[in-house]
Structure formats: C-alpha cells, structure tokens
N, CA, C and O atoms as a GROMACS GRO file, in nm:
protein
  296
    1MET      N    1  11.145  10.534  -6.462
    1MET     CA    2  11.170  10.461  -6.340
    1MET      C    3  11.316  10.422  -6.330
    1MET      O    4  11.374  10.426  -6.221
    2ARG      N    5  11.377  10.384  -6.441
    2ARG     CA    6  11.519  10.348  -6.439
    2ARG      C    7  11.607  10.466  -6.403
    2ARG      O    8  11.707  10.450  -6.333
    3GLN      N    9  11.570  10.584  -6.450
    3GLN     CA   10  11.649  10.703  -6.419
    3GLN      C   11  11.648  10.732  -6.270
    3GLN      O   12  11.750  10.770  -6.214
    4ILE      N   13  11.535  10.715  -6.206
    4ILE     CA   14  11.525  10.738  -6.061
    4ILE      C   15  11.610  10.635  -5.987
    4ILE      O   16  11.681  10.670  -5.892
    5ALA      N   17  11.602  10.510  -6.029
    5ALA     CA   18  11.682  10.405  -5.964
    5ALA      C   19  11.831  10.432  -5.983
    5ALA      O   20  11.910  10.414  -5.890
    6LEU      N   21  11.870  10.473  -6.102
    6LEU     CA   22  12.010  10.504  -6.130
    6LEU      C   23  12.057  10.624  -6.048
    6LEU      O   24  12.168  10.622  -5.993
    7ALA      N   25  11.976  10.727  -6.040
    7ALA     CA   26  12.012  10.845  -5.961
    7ALA      C   27  12.025  10.811  -5.813
    7ALA      O   28  12.116  10.861  -5.746
    8THR      N   29  11.938  10.727  -5.762
    8THR     CA   30  11.946  10.683  -5.623
    8THR      C   31  12.073  10.604  -5.599
    8THR      O   32  12.139  10.621  -5.497
    9LEU      N   33  12.108  10.517  -5.691
    9LEU     CA   34  12.230  10.437  -5.680
    9LEU      C   35  12.354  10.526  -5.681
    9LEU      O   36  12.445  10.506  -5.601
   10VAL      N   37  12.358  10.624  -5.770
   10VAL     CA   38  12.471  10.716  -5.777
   10VAL      C   39  12.486  10.795  -5.647
   10VAL      O   40  12.597  10.812  -5.597
   11LEU      N   41  12.375  10.842  -5.593
   11LEU     CA   42  12.381  10.915  -5.466
   11LEU      C   43  12.428  10.826  -5.352
   11LEU      O   44  12.506  10.870  -5.268
   12ALA      N   45  12.383  10.704  -5.349
   12ALA     CA   46  12.422  10.613  -5.242
   12ALA      C   47  12.571  10.582  -5.247
   12ALA      O   48  12.635  10.567  -5.142
   13VAL      N   49  12.626  10.572  -5.366
   13VAL     CA   50  12.768  10.540  -5.380
   13VAL      C   51  12.856  10.661  -5.352
   13VAL      O   52  12.964  10.646  -5.295
   14THR      N   53  12.813  10.780  -5.391
   14THR     CA   54  12.897  10.898  -5.378
   14THR      C   55  12.882  10.970  -5.245
   14THR      O   56  12.968  11.052  -5.210
   15THR      N   57  12.777  10.943  -5.170
   15THR     CA   58  12.756  11.009  -5.041
   15THR      C   59  12.830  10.932  -4.933
   15THR      O   60  12.813  10.810  -4.922
   16PRO      N   61  12.911  11.000  -4.852
   16PRO     CA   62  12.981  10.928  -4.745
   16PRO      C   63  12.881  10.869  -4.645
   16PRO      O   64  12.777  10.928  -4.618
   17THR      N   65  12.916  10.754  -4.591
   17THR     CA   66  12.825  10.686  -4.501
   17THR      C   67  12.844  10.730  -4.356
   17THR      O   68  12.762  10.696  -4.271
   18PHE      N   69  12.948  10.805  -4.328
   18PHE     CA   70  12.969  10.853  -4.192
   18PHE      C   71  13.020  10.996  -4.196
   18PHE      O   72  13.083  11.038  -4.293
   19ALA      N   73  12.991  11.069  -4.090
   19ALA     CA   74  13.035  11.208  -4.082
   19ALA      C   75  13.180  11.213  -4.034
   19ALA      O   76  13.226  11.124  -3.963
   20ALA      N   77  13.249  11.318  -4.074
   20ALA     CA   78  13.386  11.337  -4.028
   20ALA      C   79  13.387  11.372  -3.880
   20ALA      O   80  13.294  11.436  -3.830
   21GLU      N   81  13.491  11.328  -3.812
   21GLU     CA   82  13.507  11.359  -3.670
   21GLU      C   83  13.644  11.420  -3.649
   21GLU      O   84  13.744  11.373  -3.703
   22PHE      N   85  13.649  11.527  -3.569
   22PHE     CA   86  13.774  11.593  -3.538
   22PHE      C   87  13.788  11.604  -3.387
   22PHE      O   88  13.690  11.630  -3.317
   23TYR      N   89  13.909  11.583  -3.338
   23TYR     CA   90  13.937  11.585  -3.195
   23TYR      C   91  14.050  11.684  -3.167
   23TYR      O   92  14.140  11.700  -3.248
   24ILE      N   93  14.044  11.750  -3.051
   24ILE     CA   94  14.156  11.831  -3.003
   24ILE      C   95  14.237  11.739  -2.914
   24ILE      O   96  14.188  11.689  -2.813
   25VAL      N   97  14.362  11.716  -2.952
   25VAL     CA   98  14.448  11.621  -2.882
   25VAL      C   99  14.570  11.696  -2.827
   25VAL      O  100  14.633  11.774  -2.898
   26GLN      N  101  14.601  11.670  -2.699
   26GLN     CA  102  14.716  11.734  -2.636
   26GLN      C  103  14.824  11.630  -2.610
   26GLN      O  104  14.798  11.521  -2.558
   27ASP      N  105  14.948  11.666  -2.647
   27ASP     CA  106  15.064  11.582  -2.617
   27ASP      C  107  15.105  11.612  -2.474
   27ASP      O  108  15.128  11.728  -2.439
   28SER      N  109  15.114  11.510  -2.390
   28SER     CA  110  15.140  11.533  -2.248
   28SER      C  111  15.283  11.580  -2.220
   28SER      O  112  15.307  11.639  -2.115
   29THR      N  113  15.378  11.555  -2.310
   29THR     CA  114  15.515  11.599  -2.285
   29THR      C  115  15.537  11.744  -2.326
   29THR      O  116  15.606  11.818  -2.255
   30THR      N  117  15.479  11.787  -2.438
   30THR     CA  118  15.499  11.925  -2.484
   30THR      C  119  15.384  12.017  -2.447
   30THR      O  120  15.398  12.139  -2.453
   31ARG      N  121  15.270  11.959  -2.409
   31ARG     CA  122  15.147  12.031  -2.376
   31ARG      C  123  15.089  12.106  -2.496
   31ARG      O  124  15.001  12.190  -2.479
   32LYS      N  125  15.136  12.077  -2.615
   32LYS     CA  126  15.083  12.140  -2.736
   32LYS      C  127  14.965  12.060  -2.787
   32LYS      O  128  14.962  11.937  -2.776
   33CYS      N  129  14.869  12.131  -2.843
   33CYS     CA  130  14.747  12.068  -2.894
   33CYS      C  131  14.747  12.066  -3.047
   33CYS      O  132  14.800  12.156  -3.112
   34THR      N  133  14.687  11.964  -3.101
   34THR     CA  134  14.668  11.952  -3.245
   34THR      C  135  14.526  11.902  -3.270
   34THR      O  136  14.458  11.854  -3.179
   35ILE      N  137  14.484  11.913  -3.393
   35ILE     CA  138  14.353  11.862  -3.433
   35ILE      C  139  14.376  11.737  -3.516
   35ILE      O  140  14.454  11.738  -3.612
   36THR      N  141  14.309  11.628  -3.478
   36THR     CA  142  14.322  11.502  -3.550
   36THR      C  143  14.186  11.451  -3.593
   36THR      O  144  14.082  11.496  -3.543
   37GLU      N  145  14.187  11.358  -3.685
   37GLU     CA  146  14.063  11.299  -3.734
   37GLU      C  147  14.034  11.165  -3.667
   37GLU      O  148  13.936  11.098  -3.702
   38SER      N  149  14.118  11.125  -3.572
   38SER     CA  150  14.094  10.999  -3.501
   38SER      C  151  14.134  11.016  -3.355
   38SER      O  152  14.217  11.100  -3.321
   39ARG      N  153  14.073  10.934  -3.269
   39ARG     CA  154  14.109  10.936  -3.127
   39ARG      C  155  14.252  10.891  -3.111
   39ARG      O  156  14.297  10.802  -3.184
   40PRO      N  157  14.326  10.950  -3.017
   40PRO     CA  158  14.464  10.906  -2.997
   40PRO      C  159  14.468  10.763  -2.942
   40PRO      O  160  14.381  10.722  -2.865
   41THR      N  161  14.569  10.690  -2.985
   41THR     CA  162  14.584  10.552  -2.939
   41THR      C  163  14.706  10.533  -2.851
   41THR      O  164  14.728  10.425  -2.797
   42VAL      N  165  14.786  10.638  -2.836
   42VAL     CA  166  14.905  10.630  -2.750
   42VAL      C  167  14.876  10.699  -2.618
   42VAL      O  168  14.791  10.788  -2.611
   43THR      N  169  14.946  10.657  -2.514
   43THR     CA  170  14.919  10.709  -2.380
   43THR      C  171  14.974  10.849  -2.357
   43THR      O  172  14.938  10.914  -2.259
   44THR      N  173  15.061  10.897  -2.445
   44THR     CA  174  15.118  11.032  -2.428
   44THR      C  175  15.028  11.140  -2.487
   44THR      O  176  15.062  11.259  -2.480
   45GLN      N  177  14.916  11.101  -2.544
   45GLN     CA  178  14.822  11.197  -2.600
   45GLN      C  179  14.684  11.174  -2.541
   45GLN      O  180  14.645  11.061  -2.514
   46LYS      N  181  14.610  11.286  -2.521
   46LYS     CA  182  14.473  11.272  -2.470
   46LYS      C  183  14.383  11.374  -2.537
   46LYS      O  184  14.428  11.480  -2.581
   47VAL      N  185  14.256  11.341  -2.545
   47VAL     CA  186  14.155  11.431  -2.600
   47VAL      C  187  14.124  11.536  -2.494
   47VAL      O  188  14.096  11.502  -2.379
   48VAL      N  189  14.128  11.664  -2.533
   48VAL     CA  190  14.097  11.772  -2.440
   48VAL      C  191  13.980  11.853  -2.494
   48VAL      O  192  13.938  11.833  -2.607
   49GLY      N  193  13.929  11.942  -2.412
   49GLY     CA  194  13.814  12.023  -2.450
   49GLY      C  195  13.698  11.987  -2.362
   49GLY      O  196  13.708  11.897  -2.278
   50PRO      N  197  13.589  12.054  -2.378
   50PRO     CA  198  13.471  12.027  -2.295
   50PRO      C  199  13.422  11.883  -2.311
   50PRO      O  200  13.366  11.847  -2.414
   51ASP      N  201  13.444  11.802  -2.210
   51ASP     CA  202  13.398  11.662  -2.208
   51ASP      C  203  13.448  11.582  -2.327
   51ASP      O  204  13.376  11.494  -2.376
   52GLY      N  205  13.569  11.610  -2.376
   52GLY     CA  206  13.622  11.535  -2.491
   52GLY      C  207  13.539  11.551  -2.615
   52GLY      O  208  13.513  11.454  -2.686
   53THR      N  209  13.498  11.672  -2.642
   53THR     CA  210  13.407  11.703  -2.752
   53THR      C  211  13.458  11.649  -2.885
   53THR      O  212  13.576  11.657  -2.916
   54VAL      N  213  13.366  11.593  -2.962
   54VAL     CA  214  13.393  11.551  -3.099
   54VAL      C  215  13.332  11.656  -3.190
   54VAL      O  216  13.212  11.683  -3.180
   55TYR      N  217  13.412  11.714  -3.278
   55TYR     CA  218  13.366  11.820  -3.367
   55TYR      C  219  13.338  11.761  -3.506
   55TYR      O  220  13.400  11.663  -3.547
   56THR      N  221  13.244  11.821  -3.576
   56THR     CA  222  13.208  11.771  -3.708
   56THR      C  223  13.284  11.840  -3.821
   56THR      O  224  13.288  11.788  -3.933
   57THR      N  225  13.345  11.956  -3.794
   57THR     CA  226  13.426  12.024  -3.894
   57THR      C  227  13.558  12.067  -3.832
   57THR      O  228  13.568  12.086  -3.710
   58ARG      N  229  13.658  12.082  -3.916
   58ARG     CA  230  13.789  12.128  -3.868
   58ARG      C  231  13.778  12.270  -3.813
   58ARG      O  232  13.846  12.304  -3.716
   59GLU      N  233  13.694  12.353  -3.872
   59GLU     CA  234  13.678  12.491  -3.826
   59GLU      C  235  13.623  12.495  -3.684
   59GLU      O  236  13.669  12.575  -3.602
   60GLU      N  237  13.524  12.409  -3.654
   60GLU     CA  238  13.471  12.402  -3.517
   60GLU      C  239  13.580  12.359  -3.419
   60GLU      O  240  13.590  12.412  -3.308
   61ALA      N  241  13.661  12.264  -3.460
   61ALA     CA  242  13.770  12.216  -3.374
   61ALA      C  243  13.872  12.328  -3.351
   61ALA      O  244  13.923  12.342  -3.239
   62MET      N  245  13.903  12.406  -3.452
   62MET     CA  246  13.998  12.517  -3.437
   62MET      C  247  13.944  12.620  -3.338
   62MET      O  248  14.018  12.672  -3.254
   63THR      N  249  13.815  12.651  -3.348
   63THR     CA  250  13.753  12.744  -3.254
   63THR      C  251  13.757  12.687  -3.113
   63THR      O  252  13.787  12.759  -3.018
   64GLY      N  253  13.728  12.559  -3.100
   64GLY     CA  254  13.733  12.493  -2.970
   64GLY      C  255  13.873  12.493  -2.911
   64GLY      O  256  13.890  12.509  -2.790
   65MET      N  257  13.974  12.475  -2.995
   65MET     CA  258  14.112  12.473  -2.948
   65MET      C  259  14.153  12.610  -2.895
   65MET      O  260  14.227  12.619  -2.797
   66LYS      N  261  14.106  12.716  -2.959
   66LYS     CA  262  14.137  12.852  -2.913
   66LYS      C  263  14.076  12.879  -2.777
   66LYS      O  264  14.128  12.961  -2.701
   67GLN      N  265  13.966  12.812  -2.745
   67GLN     CA  266  13.897  12.833  -2.618
   67GLN      C  267  13.944  12.738  -2.508
   67GLN      O  268  13.907  12.754  -2.392
   68THR      N  269  14.026  12.640  -2.545
   68THR     CA  270  14.073  12.541  -2.447
   68THR      C  271  14.194  12.597  -2.374
   68THR      O  272  14.296  12.628  -2.436
   69LYS      N  273  14.183  12.609  -2.244
   69LYS     CA  274  14.286  12.674  -2.163
   69LYS      C  275  14.413  12.590  -2.147
   69LYS      O  276  14.519  12.647  -2.122
   70VAL      N  277  14.405  12.458  -2.159
   70VAL     CA  278  14.522  12.373  -2.134
   70VAL      C  279  14.620  12.369  -2.250
   70VAL      O  280  14.732  12.319  -2.235
   71CYS      N  281  14.581  12.419  -2.365
   71CYS     CA  282  14.669  12.416  -2.482
   71CYS      C  283  14.771  12.529  -2.475
   71CYS      O  284  14.738  12.643  -2.442
   72VAL      N  285  14.896  12.496  -2.507
   72VAL     CA  286  15.004  12.594  -2.507
   72VAL      C  287  15.010  12.662  -2.643
   72VAL      O  288  15.003  12.596  -2.746
   73GLU      N  289  15.024  12.792  -2.641
   73GLU     CA  290  15.038  12.867  -2.766
   73GLU      C  291  15.178  12.850  -2.821
   73GLU      O  292  15.273  12.835  -2.744
   74ASP      N  293  15.193  12.851  -2.955
   74ASP     CA  294  15.326  12.843  -3.017
   74ASP      C  295  15.402  12.971  -2.999
   74ASP      O  296  15.516  12.982  -3.046
   0.00000   0.00000   0.00000
C-alpha cells in the first residue's frame, strides 16, 4: 500500500498541472509572425490565426503559421 501511495505522490509532483499553450503573434510594425508561449501584453502585437487559436504543441503552431495569410515571409 505504501508503494502505491509513494508512486501516486511521485506522479503528482512530476506531472505538469497545466498544458503548454502556443500562440501565433504578429508584430503590427513589421507584420512578421512569431510563436510565443504567452499572450502578448503590448499593443503592437496581436494573436493571429483562425479565431486566435491556442495550440498545444509548437509543431501545431508552426503549421498554423504557415497557413496564416497575414504573416510575412522572411
């Protein structure tokens, strides 16, 4: 019984309590897009993509950025 309790405790401590979030953010002055892990807090940046989509992996966000028409290519 102690082993099960210990294993449960270890899992609870090592498992993240929230999922990662990724956003496609466009700078309004350069029109270039980047992927960030937090919503922009400055007025010169905005979340772009279908309805301000929040992605769960960076790979999904990269695919979404390639499909977003407002982003300028380098």
